[in-house]
C-alpha positions, 0 to 999 in steps of 0.5 A: 831335212828335219832340224837336228837341234829340234830333235835333240831338244824336243824329240817327243813333241816332234814325234807327236806332231808328226804322228798327228800327220800320220807319220811314225818317227822312230824315237827309240832309235834316234834317241839311242843314236843321239846318246851315242853321239853325245858320249863320243863327243865327250870322249873326243873332247876329253882325249883332246884336252888330255893330249893338249895338256900332255903336249905342254908338259913335253916342253917342260920335261925336255928342259929337265929329264929327257927320259920323262920327256920321251915317256910323255911323248909316247903317251901323247902318241897313244892319246893321238891314235886313240883320239883319231879312232874316237873322231872317226867313230864320231864322224861315222855316227854323225853320218848315220844321224844325218842319213836318218834325218834325210831318210825321214825328210824324204819319207815326209816329202813323198807322203805329202806329195800324194795329197791332192789339193781340192777346194775343200782341202785348200781351205782346210790347210790354208784357212781361206778359199781360193778366189775365183776371178772374172779375168785371166790370171797372169804371172809376174813376167806378163804383168811386168811387161804390160806395166813397162817395168820389165823389158826382156828383149832389151835386157837380152840385147844388153847382155849379148853386147856386154858378154861379147 
């Protein structure tokens, strides 16, 4: 997935890099979603701070005026429901952002899967040409068994003995 921090801090640069690769990033939509997220995040934090502050006042008010304590408790209840609504909206918006980023990642991956690597493109992307060997190339499993460092037959026997 595209890094959300990178999109927050370097959205235009990221869009420019992707444009060089032939992908158009919807900067306006992402910027709008991010601004909404920031606004909801700040609102949620402010409501949480207000609720915490009012909750502390309840104990002090109960020691003196019970009517004042009841009024503050009602305020805290209203702040709590408003806070829950803000949290829900924030979670939904963060879900939209994550979905957008996953969508872009999927599009990017499908775009690059279409590239077929030939000798010339490999050299272009990697900067080196593929080596041609005068012997059969083997994978690490075959090489490990040939060197005597890997013994899968014995490992299977040991695993069967240990698990039984």
